[in-house]
Biopython code that builds the backbone (N, CA, C, O; Angstrom):
import numpy as np
from Bio.PDB.StructureBuilder import StructureBuilder

atoms = [
    (1, "UNK", "N", (71.454, 106.180, 67.482)),
    (1, "UNK", "CA", (71.098, 107.668, 67.666)),
    (1, "UNK", "C", (72.143, 108.669, 67.409)),
    (1, "UNK", "O", (71.955, 109.839, 67.074)),
    (2, "UNK", "N", (73.371, 108.022, 67.623)),
    (2, "UNK", "CA", (74.769, 109.021, 67.074)),
    (2, "UNK", "C", (74.772, 109.091, 65.456)),
    (2, "UNK", "O", (74.892, 110.158, 64.856)),
    (3, "UNK", "N", (74.657, 108.105, 64.954)),
    (3, "UNK", "CA", (74.442, 108.315, 63.469)),
    (3, "UNK", "C", (73.559, 109.000, 63.186)),
    (3, "UNK", "O", (73.918, 109.558, 62.149)),
    (4, "UNK", "N", (72.246, 109.455, 63.542)),
    (4, "UNK", "CA", (71.015, 110.442, 63.350)),
    (4, "UNK", "C", (71.917, 111.872, 63.411)),
    (4, "UNK", "O", (71.788, 112.747, 62.555)),
    (5, "UNK", "N", (72.663, 111.957, 64.325)),
    (5, "UNK", "CA", (73.432, 113.296, 64.158)),
    (5, "UNK", "C", (74.633, 113.496, 63.432)),
    (5, "UNK", "O", (75.395, 114.452, 63.579)),
    (6, "UNK", "N", (74.764, 112.586, 62.670)),
    (6, "UNK", "CA", (75.857, 112.528, 61.623)),
    (6, "UNK", "C", (75.638, 112.977, 60.497)),
    (6, "UNK", "O", (76.435, 113.291, 59.613)),
    (7, "UNK", "N", (74.184, 113.022, 60.532)),
    (7, "UNK", "CA", (73.682, 113.099, 59.113)),
    (7, "UNK", "C", (73.896, 114.680, 58.580)),
    (7, "UNK", "O", (74.038, 115.525, 59.464)),
    (8, "UNK", "N", (73.927, 115.146, 57.101)),
    (8, "UNK", "CA", (74.053, 116.338, 56.734)),
    (8, "UNK", "C", (73.060, 117.322, 57.298)),
    (8, "UNK", "O", (73.256, 118.509, 57.560)),
    (9, "UNK", "N", (72.136, 116.727, 57.416)),
    (9, "UNK", "CA", (70.533, 117.535, 57.820)),
    (9, "UNK", "C", (69.970, 116.833, 58.801)),
    (9, "UNK", "O", (70.138, 115.616, 58.721)),
    (10, "UNK", "N", (69.301, 117.265, 59.779)),
    (10, "UNK", "CA", (68.520, 116.231, 60.851)),
    (10, "UNK", "C", (67.682, 115.393, 60.154)),
    (10, "UNK", "O", (67.546, 115.441, 58.931)),
    (11, "UNK", "N", (67.040, 114.526, 60.982)),
    (11, "UNK", "CA", (66.199, 113.497, 60.201)),
    (11, "UNK", "C", (64.675, 114.013, 59.973)),
    (11, "UNK", "O", (63.986, 113.693, 59.004)),
    (12, "UNK", "N", (64.234, 114.942, 61.125)),
    (12, "UNK", "CA", (63.015, 115.692, 60.820)),
    (12, "UNK", "C", (63.200, 116.315, 59.342)),
    (12, "UNK", "O", (62.408, 116.104, 58.424)),
    (13, "UNK", "N", (64.362, 117.117, 59.244)),
    (13, "UNK", "CA", (64.474, 118.142, 58.207)),
    (13, "UNK", "C", (64.411, 116.968, 56.817)),
    (13, "UNK", "O", (63.546, 117.015, 55.942)),
    (14, "UNK", "N", (65.328, 116.137, 56.866)),
    (14, "UNK", "CA", (64.995, 115.112, 55.592)),
    (14, "UNK", "C", (63.724, 114.598, 55.055)),
    (14, "UNK", "O", (63.405, 114.449, 53.875)),
    (15, "UNK", "N", (62.850, 114.277, 56.450)),
    (15, "UNK", "CA", (61.505, 113.531, 56.228)),
    (15, "UNK", "C", (60.807, 114.403, 55.565)),
    (15, "UNK", "O", (60.279, 114.117, 54.490)),
    (16, "UNK", "N", (60.702, 115.772, 56.214)),
    (16, "UNK", "CA", (59.753, 116.930, 55.811)),
    (16, "UNK", "C", (60.250, 117.379, 54.398)),
    (16, "UNK", "O", (59.436, 117.987, 53.703)),
    (17, "UNK", "N", (61.559, 117.135, 53.878)),
    (17, "UNK", "CA", (61.743, 117.565, 52.839)),
    (17, "UNK", "C", (61.184, 116.669, 51.672)),
    (17, "UNK", "O", (60.598, 117.094, 50.676)),
    (18, "UNK", "N", (61.461, 115.374, 51.962)),
    (18, "UNK", "CA", (60.569, 114.082, 51.504)),
    (18, "UNK", "C", (59.262, 114.476, 51.152)),
    (18, "UNK", "O", (58.799, 114.436, 50.012)),
    (19, "UNK", "N", (58.640, 114.887, 52.249)),
    (19, "UNK", "CA", (57.109, 115.216, 52.187)),
    (19, "UNK", "C", (56.722, 116.415, 51.110)),
    (19, "UNK", "O", (55.852, 116.395, 50.239)),
    (20, "UNK", "N", (57.506, 117.297, 51.402)),
    (20, "UNK", "CA", (57.473, 118.423, 50.295)),
    (20, "UNK", "C", (57.238, 117.898, 49.208)),
    (20, "UNK", "O", (56.090, 117.828, 48.770)),
    (21, "UNK", "N", (58.690, 117.250, 48.323)),
    (21, "UNK", "CA", (58.540, 116.518, 47.339)),
    (21, "UNK", "C", (57.525, 115.907, 46.749)),
    (21, "UNK", "O", (57.094, 116.130, 45.618)),
    (22, "UNK", "N", (57.081, 114.998, 47.659)),
    (22, "UNK", "CA", (56.305, 113.824, 47.216)),
    (22, "UNK", "C", (54.937, 114.800, 46.858)),
    (22, "UNK", "O", (54.486, 115.009, 45.732)),
    (23, "UNK", "N", (54.504, 115.244, 47.939)),
    (23, "UNK", "CA", (53.459, 116.171, 47.625)),
    (23, "UNK", "C", (53.398, 117.183, 46.548)),
    (23, "UNK", "O", (52.351, 117.440, 45.952)),
    (24, "UNK", "N", (54.764, 117.872, 46.256)),
    (24, "UNK", "CA", (54.552, 118.539, 44.982)),
    (24, "UNK", "C", (54.321, 117.492, 43.620)),
    (24, "UNK", "O", (53.608, 117.647, 42.629)),
    (25, "UNK", "N", (55.328, 116.251, 44.052)),
    (25, "UNK", "CA", (54.679, 115.584, 42.854)),
    (25, "UNK", "C", (53.572, 114.449, 42.532)),
    (25, "UNK", "O", (53.544, 113.504, 41.743)),
    (26, "UNK", "N", (52.383, 115.130, 43.804)),
    (26, "UNK", "CA", (50.879, 114.714, 43.819)),
    (26, "UNK", "C", (51.180, 113.097, 44.466)),
    (26, "UNK", "O", (50.401, 112.277, 43.980)),
    (27, "UNK", "N", (51.956, 112.635, 45.254)),
    (27, "UNK", "CA", (51.944, 111.451, 45.863)),
    (27, "UNK", "C", (51.634, 111.799, 47.381)),
    (27, "UNK", "O", (52.444, 111.655, 48.297)),
    (28, "UNK", "N", (50.250, 112.312, 47.515)),
    (28, "UNK", "CA", (49.899, 112.501, 48.807)),
    (28, "UNK", "C", (50.101, 111.624, 49.991)),
    (28, "UNK", "O", (50.544, 112.033, 51.064)),
    (29, "UNK", "N", (49.725, 110.302, 49.723)),
    (29, "UNK", "CA", (49.872, 109.144, 50.705)),
    (29, "UNK", "C", (51.043, 108.870, 51.213)),
    (29, "UNK", "O", (51.048, 108.487, 52.383)),
    (30, "UNK", "N", (52.111, 108.966, 50.618)),
    (30, "UNK", "CA", (53.514, 108.895, 51.089)),
    (30, "UNK", "C", (53.841, 109.989, 51.588)),
    (30, "UNK", "O", (54.410, 110.047, 52.678)),
    (31, "UNK", "N", (53.524, 111.088, 50.846)),
    (31, "UNK", "CA", (53.992, 112.477, 51.376)),
    (31, "UNK", "C", (53.498, 112.393, 52.900)),
    (31, "UNK", "O", (54.309, 112.629, 53.795)),
    (32, "UNK", "N", (52.137, 112.050, 53.206)),
    (32, "UNK", "CA", (51.328, 112.455, 54.633)),
    (32, "UNK", "C", (52.442, 111.357, 55.505)),
    (32, "UNK", "O", (52.876, 111.756, 56.586)),
    (33, "UNK", "N", (52.807, 110.186, 55.064)),
    (33, "UNK", "CA", (53.450, 109.373, 55.812)),
    (33, "UNK", "C", (54.841, 110.207, 56.149)),
    (33, "UNK", "O", (55.006, 110.455, 57.343)),
    (34, "UNK", "N", (55.716, 110.603, 55.359)),
    (34, "UNK", "CA", (57.323, 111.361, 55.504)),
    (34, "UNK", "C", (56.619, 112.631, 56.307)),
    (34, "UNK", "O", (57.344, 112.967, 57.243)),
    (35, "UNK", "N", (55.592, 113.315, 56.226)),
    (35, "UNK", "CA", (55.363, 114.182, 57.215)),
    (35, "UNK", "C", (54.887, 114.188, 58.217)),
    (35, "UNK", "O", (54.773, 115.287, 58.761)),
    (36, "UNK", "N", (54.321, 112.806, 59.019)),
    (36, "UNK", "CA", (53.994, 112.495, 60.346)),
    (36, "UNK", "C", (55.478, 111.860, 60.678)),
    (36, "UNK", "O", (55.871, 112.072, 61.825)),
    (37, "UNK", "N", (56.268, 111.175, 59.893)),
    (37, "UNK", "CA", (57.577, 110.896, 60.538)),
    (37, "UNK", "C", (58.334, 112.013, 60.994)),
    (37, "UNK", "O", (58.766, 112.046, 62.146)),
    (38, "UNK", "N", (58.536, 112.975, 60.133)),
    (38, "UNK", "CA", (58.895, 114.352, 60.219)),
    (38, "UNK", "C", (58.730, 114.796, 61.430)),
    (38, "UNK", "O", (59.675, 114.848, 62.217)),
    (39, "UNK", "N", (57.338, 115.230, 61.792)),
    (39, "UNK", "CA", (56.940, 115.765, 62.901)),
    (39, "UNK", "C", (57.426, 115.113, 64.601)),
    (39, "UNK", "O", (57.836, 115.668, 65.620)),
    (40, "UNK", "N", (57.109, 113.604, 64.213)),
    (40, "UNK", "CA", (57.796, 112.734, 65.229)),
    (40, "UNK", "C", (59.043, 113.142, 65.568)),
    (40, "UNK", "O", (59.327, 113.707, 66.624)),
    (41, "UNK", "N", (59.905, 112.826, 64.561)),
    (41, "UNK", "CA", (61.358, 113.092, 64.551)),
    (41, "UNK", "C", (61.723, 114.297, 65.330)),
    (41, "UNK", "O", (62.349, 114.313, 66.390)),
    (42, "UNK", "N", (61.213, 115.385, 64.615)),
    (42, "UNK", "CA", (61.190, 116.880, 65.128)),
    (42, "UNK", "C", (61.087, 116.530, 66.806)),
    (42, "UNK", "O", (61.903, 116.650, 67.721)),
    (43, "UNK", "N", (59.839, 116.096, 66.753)),
    (43, "UNK", "CA", (59.256, 116.228, 68.455)),
    (43, "UNK", "C", (60.457, 115.296, 69.425)),
    (43, "UNK", "O", (61.166, 115.823, 70.282)),
    (44, "UNK", "N", (60.483, 114.035, 69.119)),
    (44, "UNK", "CA", (61.533, 113.501, 69.947)),
    (44, "UNK", "C", (63.016, 113.588, 69.816)),
    (44, "UNK", "O", (63.675, 113.479, 70.851)),
    (45, "UNK", "N", (63.840, 113.834, 68.282)),
    (45, "UNK", "CA", (65.145, 114.111, 68.449)),
    (45, "UNK", "C", (65.519, 115.527, 68.023)),
    (45, "UNK", "O", (66.518, 115.999, 68.566)),
    (46, "UNK", "N", (64.894, 116.243, 67.169)),
    (46, "UNK", "CA", (65.790, 117.175, 66.779)),
    (46, "UNK", "C", (65.205, 118.788, 67.554)),
    (46, "UNK", "O", (65.991, 119.732, 67.468)),
    (47, "UNK", "N", (64.279, 118.949, 68.047)),
    (47, "UNK", "CA", (63.938, 120.219, 68.848)),
    (47, "UNK", "C", (64.657, 120.103, 70.114)),
    (47, "UNK", "O", (65.066, 121.229, 70.397)),
    (48, "UNK", "N", (65.090, 119.016, 71.254)),
    (48, "UNK", "CA", (66.005, 119.199, 71.834)),
    (48, "UNK", "C", (67.408, 119.791, 71.636)),
    (48, "UNK", "O", (68.028, 120.326, 72.555)),
    (49, "UNK", "N", (67.984, 119.634, 70.074)),
    (49, "UNK", "CA", (68.947, 119.897, 69.877)),
    (49, "UNK", "C", (69.007, 121.404, 69.022)),
    (49, "UNK", "O", (69.908, 121.634, 68.216)),
    (50, "UNK", "N", (68.242, 122.089, 69.234)),
    (50, "UNK", "CA", (67.775, 123.406, 68.653)),
    (50, "UNK", "C", (68.791, 124.530, 69.233)),
    (50, "UNK", "O", (69.091, 125.418, 68.436)),
    (51, "UNK", "N", (69.249, 124.579, 70.293)),
    (51, "UNK", "CA", (70.186, 125.384, 70.604)),
    (51, "UNK", "C", (71.835, 124.991, 70.133)),
    (51, "UNK", "O", (72.740, 125.812, 69.977)),
    (52, "UNK", "N", (71.906, 123.847, 70.002)),
    (52, "UNK", "CA", (73.162, 123.367, 69.758)),
    (52, "UNK", "C", (73.598, 123.597, 68.262)),
    (52, "UNK", "O", (74.779, 123.507, 67.925)),
    (53, "UNK", "N", (72.447, 123.939, 67.263)),
    (53, "UNK", "CA", (73.093, 124.280, 66.047)),
    (53, "UNK", "C", (71.873, 124.685, 65.136)),
    (53, "UNK", "O", (70.743, 124.205, 65.228)),
    (54, "UNK", "N", (72.290, 125.656, 64.235)),
    (54, "UNK", "CA", (71.172, 126.287, 63.276)),
    (54, "UNK", "C", (70.502, 125.281, 62.619)),
    (54, "UNK", "O", (69.279, 125.418, 62.655)),
    (55, "UNK", "N", (70.932, 124.257, 61.994)),
    (55, "UNK", "CA", (70.233, 123.282, 61.273)),
    (55, "UNK", "C", (69.114, 122.735, 61.700)),
    (55, "UNK", "O", (68.320, 122.180, 60.940)),
    (56, "UNK", "N", (68.947, 122.850, 63.010)),
    (56, "UNK", "CA", (67.637, 122.368, 63.367)),
    (56, "UNK", "C", (66.555, 123.001, 63.420)),
    (56, "UNK", "O", (65.430, 122.678, 63.801)),
    (57, "UNK", "N", (67.077, 124.147, 62.912)),
    (57, "UNK", "CA", (65.867, 125.314, 62.930)),
    (57, "UNK", "C", (65.005, 125.125, 61.468)),
    (57, "UNK", "O", (63.924, 125.672, 61.252)),
    (58, "UNK", "N", (65.614, 124.361, 60.653)),
    (58, "UNK", "CA", (64.899, 124.416, 59.180)),
    (58, "UNK", "C", (63.991, 123.548, 59.286)),
    (58, "UNK", "O", (63.063, 124.092, 58.688)),
    (59, "UNK", "N", (63.530, 122.328, 59.726)),
    (59, "UNK", "CA", (62.436, 121.592, 60.112)),
    (59, "UNK", "C", (61.101, 122.297, 60.003)),
    (59, "UNK", "O", (60.334, 122.029, 59.078)),
    (60, "UNK", "N", (60.757, 123.355, 61.100)),
    (60, "UNK", "CA", (59.443, 124.002, 61.063)),
    (60, "UNK", "C", (59.438, 124.893, 59.638)),
    (60, "UNK", "O", (58.362, 124.843, 59.043)),
    (61, "UNK", "N", (60.276, 125.537, 59.134)),
    (61, "UNK", "CA", (60.170, 126.242, 58.155)),
    (61, "UNK", "C", (59.654, 125.308, 56.918)),
    (61, "UNK", "O", (58.910, 125.732, 56.034)),
    (62, "UNK", "N", (60.236, 123.774, 56.998)),
    (62, "UNK", "CA", (60.084, 123.166, 55.789)),
    (62, "UNK", "C", (58.438, 122.573, 56.077)),
    (62, "UNK", "O", (57.595, 122.474, 55.185)),
    (63, "UNK", "N", (58.219, 122.223, 57.492)),
    (63, "UNK", "CA", (56.453, 121.823, 57.593)),
    (63, "UNK", "C", (55.941, 122.922, 57.239)),
    (63, "UNK", "O", (55.123, 122.415, 56.472)),
    (64, "UNK", "N", (55.733, 124.048, 57.154)),
    (64, "UNK", "CA", (55.252, 125.080, 56.886)),
    (64, "UNK", "C", (54.978, 125.077, 55.289)),
    (64, "UNK", "O", (53.926, 125.488, 54.800)),
    (65, "UNK", "N", (56.151, 124.519, 54.481)),
    (65, "UNK", "CA", (55.972, 124.180, 52.984)),
    (65, "UNK", "C", (55.069, 123.041, 52.726)),
    (65, "UNK", "O", (54.031, 122.976, 52.067)),
    (66, "UNK", "N", (55.736, 122.133, 53.427)),
    (66, "UNK", "CA", (55.077, 121.019, 53.270)),
    (66, "UNK", "C", (53.572, 120.685, 53.463)),
    (66, "UNK", "O", (53.005, 119.940, 52.663)),
    (67, "UNK", "N", (53.036, 121.138, 54.337)),
    (67, "UNK", "CA", (51.576, 121.046, 54.895)),
    (67, "UNK", "C", (50.651, 121.259, 53.595)),
    (67, "UNK", "O", (49.815, 120.455, 53.183)),
    (68, "UNK", "N", (51.021, 122.699, 52.948)),
    (68, "UNK", "CA", (50.164, 123.079, 51.967)),
    (68, "UNK", "C", (50.166, 122.273, 50.603)),
    (68, "UNK", "O", (49.268, 122.137, 49.772)),
    (69, "UNK", "N", (51.525, 121.758, 50.639)),
    (69, "UNK", "CA", (51.685, 120.869, 49.204)),
    (69, "UNK", "C", (50.716, 119.886, 49.210)),
    (69, "UNK", "O", (50.008, 119.645, 48.233)),
    (70, "UNK", "N", (50.635, 119.161, 50.535)),
    (70, "UNK", "CA", (50.298, 117.925, 50.641)),
    (70, "UNK", "C", (48.650, 118.111, 50.868)),
    (70, "UNK", "O", (47.942, 117.291, 50.283)),
    (71, "UNK", "N", (48.046, 119.055, 51.614)),
    (71, "UNK", "CA", (46.685, 119.177, 51.603)),
    (71, "UNK", "C", (46.187, 119.822, 50.558)),
    (71, "UNK", "O", (44.979, 119.685, 50.368)),
    (72, "UNK", "N", (46.753, 120.443, 49.877)),
    (72, "UNK", "CA", (46.046, 121.302, 48.456)),
    (72, "UNK", "C", (45.331, 122.433, 48.885)),
    (72, "UNK", "O", (45.684, 123.411, 49.545)),
    (73, "UNK", "N", (43.922, 122.009, 48.223)),
    (73, "UNK", "CA", (42.873, 122.924, 48.613)),
    (73, "UNK", "C", (42.193, 123.041, 49.744)),
    (73, "UNK", "O", (41.542, 123.992, 50.177)),
    (74, "UNK", "N", (42.453, 121.722, 50.298)),
    (74, "UNK", "CA", (41.884, 121.442, 51.720)),
    (74, "UNK", "C", (42.536, 121.911, 52.994)),
    (74, "UNK", "O", (42.118, 121.661, 54.124)),
    (75, "UNK", "N", (43.698, 122.678, 52.667)),
    (75, "UNK", "CA", (44.449, 122.978, 53.484)),
    (75, "UNK", "C", (43.869, 123.840, 54.815)),
    (75, "UNK", "O", (43.159, 124.814, 54.564)),
    (76, "UNK", "N", (44.097, 123.571, 55.949)),
    (76, "UNK", "CA", (43.335, 124.561, 57.064)),
    (76, "UNK", "C", (44.276, 125.837, 56.994)),
    (76, "UNK", "O", (45.470, 125.818, 56.698)),
    (77, "UNK", "N", (43.496, 126.977, 57.328)),
    (77, "UNK", "CA", (44.178, 128.028, 57.395)),
    (77, "UNK", "C", (44.711, 128.047, 59.091)),
    (77, "UNK", "O", (45.774, 128.562, 59.437)),
    (78, "UNK", "N", (43.904, 127.493, 59.875)),
    (78, "UNK", "CA", (44.654, 127.550, 61.043)),
    (78, "UNK", "C", (46.052, 126.615, 61.400)),
    (78, "UNK", "O", (47.001, 126.967, 62.100)),
    (79, "UNK", "N", (45.883, 125.449, 60.763)),
    (79, "UNK", "CA", (46.959, 124.717, 60.676)),
    (79, "UNK", "C", (48.093, 125.187, 60.066)),
    (79, "UNK", "O", (49.113, 124.576, 60.386)),
    (80, "UNK", "N", (48.228, 126.094, 59.279)),
    (80, "UNK", "CA", (49.006, 126.712, 58.122)),
    (80, "UNK", "C", (49.461, 127.756, 59.342)),
    (80, "UNK", "O", (50.601, 127.882, 59.791)),
    (81, "UNK", "N", (48.576, 128.282, 59.646)),
    (81, "UNK", "CA", (49.189, 129.629, 60.586)),
    (81, "UNK", "C", (50.125, 128.927, 62.088)),
    (81, "UNK", "O", (51.146, 129.292, 62.670)),
    (82, "UNK", "N", (49.274, 127.916, 62.265)),
    (82, "UNK", "CA", (49.917, 127.050, 63.597)),
    (82, "UNK", "C", (51.618, 126.898, 63.417)),
    (82, "UNK", "O", (52.492, 127.007, 64.278)),
    (83, "UNK", "N", (51.713, 126.654, 62.210)),
    (83, "UNK", "CA", (53.083, 125.926, 61.799)),
    (83, "UNK", "C", (53.751, 127.182, 61.330)),
    (83, "UNK", "O", (54.925, 127.195, 61.698)),
    (84, "UNK", "N", (53.426, 128.176, 60.688)),
    (84, "UNK", "CA", (53.765, 129.299, 60.472)),
    (84, "UNK", "C", (54.548, 129.993, 61.506)),
    (84, "UNK", "O", (55.724, 130.355, 61.471)),
    (85, "UNK", "N", (53.481, 130.129, 62.624)),
    (85, "UNK", "CA", (53.836, 130.837, 63.895)),
    (85, "UNK", "C", (54.928, 129.812, 64.553)),
    (85, "UNK", "O", (55.757, 130.437, 65.214)),
    (86, "UNK", "N", (55.070, 128.870, 64.544)),
    (86, "UNK", "CA", (55.927, 127.894, 65.161)),
    (86, "UNK", "C", (57.301, 128.096, 64.652)),
    (86, "UNK", "O", (58.280, 128.346, 65.355)),
    (87, "UNK", "N", (57.283, 127.960, 63.325)),
    (87, "UNK", "CA", (58.335, 128.687, 62.670)),
    (87, "UNK", "C", (59.062, 129.868, 63.187)),
    (87, "UNK", "O", (60.280, 130.009, 63.296)),
    (88, "UNK", "N", (58.179, 130.636, 63.466)),
    (88, "UNK", "CA", (58.738, 132.156, 63.828)),
    (88, "UNK", "C", (58.883, 132.291, 64.958)),
    (88, "UNK", "O", (59.264, 133.422, 65.261)),
    (89, "UNK", "N", (58.714, 131.461, 65.946)),
    (89, "UNK", "CA", (59.242, 131.013, 67.474)),
    (89, "UNK", "C", (60.634, 130.480, 67.112)),
    (89, "UNK", "O", (61.620, 130.926, 67.699)),
    (90, "UNK", "N", (60.729, 129.678, 66.304)),
    (90, "UNK", "CA", (62.243, 128.951, 66.034)),
    (90, "UNK", "C", (63.063, 129.772, 65.481)),
    (90, "UNK", "O", (64.258, 129.727, 65.772)),
    (91, "UNK", "N", (62.621, 130.582, 64.672)),
    (91, "UNK", "CA", (63.572, 131.906, 64.089)),
    (91, "UNK", "C", (63.851, 132.640, 65.121)),
    (91, "UNK", "O", (65.065, 132.747, 65.293)),
    (92, "UNK", "N", (63.066, 133.306, 66.038)),
    (92, "UNK", "CA", (63.288, 133.977, 66.964)),
    (92, "UNK", "C", (64.301, 133.781, 68.015)),
    (92, "UNK", "O", (65.117, 134.576, 68.479)),
    (93, "UNK", "N", (64.004, 132.210, 68.362)),
    (93, "UNK", "CA", (65.087, 131.373, 69.792)),
    (93, "UNK", "C", (66.223, 131.607, 68.999)),
    (93, "UNK", "O", (67.112, 132.209, 69.601)),
    (94, "UNK", "N", (66.553, 131.208, 67.407)),
    (94, "UNK", "CA", (68.051, 130.853, 66.653)),
    (94, "UNK", "C", (68.498, 132.411, 66.707)),
    (94, "UNK", "O", (69.676, 132.668, 66.958)),
    (95, "UNK", "N", (67.518, 133.504, 66.460)),
    (95, "UNK", "CA", (67.974, 134.749, 66.538)),
    (95, "UNK", "C", (68.715, 135.399, 67.495)),
    (95, "UNK", "O", (69.802, 135.975, 67.452)),
    (96, "UNK", "N", (67.413, 135.065, 68.917)),
    (96, "UNK", "CA", (68.409, 135.642, 70.212)),
    (96, "UNK", "C", (69.621, 135.088, 70.718)),
    (96, "UNK", "O", (70.496, 135.662, 71.366)),
    (97, "UNK", "N", (69.547, 133.512, 70.221)),
    (97, "UNK", "CA", (70.830, 132.691, 70.747)),
    (97, "UNK", "C", (71.886, 133.742, 70.115)),
    (97, "UNK", "O", (72.644, 134.235, 70.950)),
    (98, "UNK", "N", (72.042, 134.120, 68.925)),
    (98, "UNK", "CA", (73.290, 134.463, 68.154)),
    (98, "UNK", "C", (73.403, 135.939, 68.649)),
    (98, "UNK", "O", (74.502, 136.452, 68.859)),
    (99, "UNK", "N", (72.204, 136.612, 68.831)),
    (99, "UNK", "CA", (72.320, 138.213, 69.247)),
    (99, "UNK", "C", (72.944, 137.809, 70.639)),
    (99, "UNK", "O", (74.018, 138.410, 70.633)),
    (100, "UNK", "N", (72.858, 137.146, 71.780)),
    (100, "UNK", "CA", (73.388, 136.937, 73.075)),
    (100, "UNK", "C", (74.612, 136.713, 72.609)),
    (100, "UNK", "O", (75.453, 137.512, 73.022)),
    (101, "UNK", "N", (75.100, 135.637, 71.663)),
    (101, "UNK", "CA", (76.324, 135.264, 71.922)),
    (101, "UNK", "C", (77.168, 136.664, 70.946)),
    (101, "UNK", "O", (78.317, 136.837, 71.351)),
    (102, "UNK", "N", (76.875, 137.344, 70.116)),
    (102, "UNK", "CA", (77.778, 138.436, 69.828)),
    (102, "UNK", "C", (77.596, 139.454, 70.771)),
    (102, "UNK", "O", (78.503, 140.276, 70.648)),
    (103, "UNK", "N", (76.878, 139.724, 71.581)),
    (103, "UNK", "CA", (76.660, 140.825, 72.763)),
    (103, "UNK", "C", (77.912, 139.950, 73.913)),
    (103, "UNK", "O", (78.713, 140.664, 74.516)),
    (104, "UNK", "N", (77.945, 138.748, 74.064)),
    (104, "UNK", "CA", (78.886, 138.099, 75.256)),
    (104, "UNK", "C", (80.184, 138.260, 74.532)),
    (104, "UNK", "O", (81.028, 138.507, 75.393)),
    (105, "UNK", "N", (80.764, 138.233, 73.277)),
    (105, "UNK", "CA", (81.698, 138.436, 72.517)),
    (105, "UNK", "C", (82.174, 139.871, 72.541)),
    (105, "UNK", "O", (83.374, 140.149, 72.536)),
    (106, "UNK", "N", (81.343, 140.656, 72.564)),
    (106, "UNK", "CA", (81.495, 142.049, 72.142)),
    (106, "UNK", "C", (82.005, 142.784, 73.557)),
    (106, "UNK", "O", (82.750, 143.760, 73.649)),
    (107, "UNK", "N", (81.517, 142.189, 74.388)),
    (107, "UNK", "CA", (81.897, 142.466, 75.906)),
    (107, "UNK", "C", (82.984, 141.928, 76.157)),
    (107, "UNK", "O", (83.708, 142.625, 76.868)),
    (108, "UNK", "N", (83.548, 140.605, 75.747)),
    (108, "UNK", "CA", (84.906, 140.079, 76.003)),
    (108, "UNK", "C", (85.956, 140.953, 75.474)),
    (108, "UNK", "O", (87.015, 141.193, 76.053)),
    (109, "UNK", "N", (85.570, 141.442, 74.261)),
    (109, "UNK", "CA", (86.543, 141.938, 73.412)),
    (109, "UNK", "C", (86.726, 143.299, 74.016)),
    (109, "UNK", "O", (87.752, 143.889, 73.676)),
    (110, "UNK", "N", (85.938, 143.886, 74.827)),
    (110, "UNK", "CA", (85.669, 145.431, 75.520)),
    (110, "UNK", "C", (86.800, 145.198, 76.419)),
    (110, "UNK", "O", (87.842, 145.844, 76.303)),
    (111, "UNK", "N", (86.602, 144.141, 77.467)),
    (111, "UNK", "CA", (87.394, 143.515, 78.558)),
    (111, "UNK", "C", (89.007, 143.893, 78.135)),
    (111, "UNK", "O", (89.762, 144.780, 78.532)),
    (112, "UNK", "N", (89.124, 143.107, 77.422)),
    (112, "UNK", "CA", (90.441, 142.852, 76.942)),
    (112, "UNK", "C", (91.077, 144.308, 76.491)),
    (112, "UNK", "O", (92.173, 144.664, 76.925)),
    (113, "UNK", "N", (90.414, 145.004, 75.717)),
    (113, "UNK", "CA", (91.026, 146.374, 75.132)),
    (113, "UNK", "C", (91.165, 147.374, 76.410)),
    (113, "UNK", "O", (91.959, 148.315, 76.444)),
    (114, "UNK", "N", (90.291, 147.028, 77.429)),
    (114, "UNK", "CA", (90.485, 148.250, 78.393)),
    (114, "UNK", "C", (91.372, 147.423, 79.300)),
    (114, "UNK", "O", (91.759, 148.188, 80.183)),
    (115, "UNK", "N", (91.929, 146.075, 79.511)),
    (115, "UNK", "CA", (92.924, 145.453, 80.091)),
    (115, "UNK", "C", (94.036, 146.122, 79.624)),
    (115, "UNK", "O", (94.693, 146.704, 80.486)),
    (116, "UNK", "N", (94.451, 146.195, 78.381)),
    (116, "UNK", "CA", (95.256, 146.658, 77.235)),
    (116, "UNK", "C", (95.704, 148.120, 77.711)),
    (116, "UNK", "O", (96.836, 148.564, 77.518)),
    (117, "UNK", "N", (95.032, 148.571, 78.132)),
    (117, "UNK", "CA", (95.111, 150.263, 77.786)),
    (117, "UNK", "C", (95.551, 150.759, 79.443)),
    (117, "UNK", "O", (95.726, 151.948, 79.706)),
]
sb = StructureBuilder()
sb.init_structure("model")
sb.init_model(0)
sb.init_chain("A")
sb.init_seg("    ")
for serial, (resi, resn, name, xyz) in enumerate(atoms, 1):
    if name == "N":
        sb.init_residue(resn, " ", resi, " ")
    sb.init_atom(name, np.array(xyz, "f"), 0.0, 1.0, " ", f" {name:<3s}", serial, name[0])
structure = sb.get_structure()
């Protein structure tokens, strides 16, 4: 488990990236297998780590790209919309985390300045 967290990218991101590349190269069967592995890895491993690092937010965005590349003309608009909505929610979670950290840092600097005065 510790080795998975030492990868340069999360396991789900690597699997979804492989699915996207295989879908682009018309290897749909292998691409769907990697897509499934990526989704399971996101659910089991990487979604829990979302608040620890921004790199865990890349998987939902890659899922939005990989699904249409694999499904082609049969891509469901509802599934694509659901994946895009999920990616947007993950983005907003990461954005709110950064904004709260910036606000906390700004208030702590304000306290230091007022203590110096």
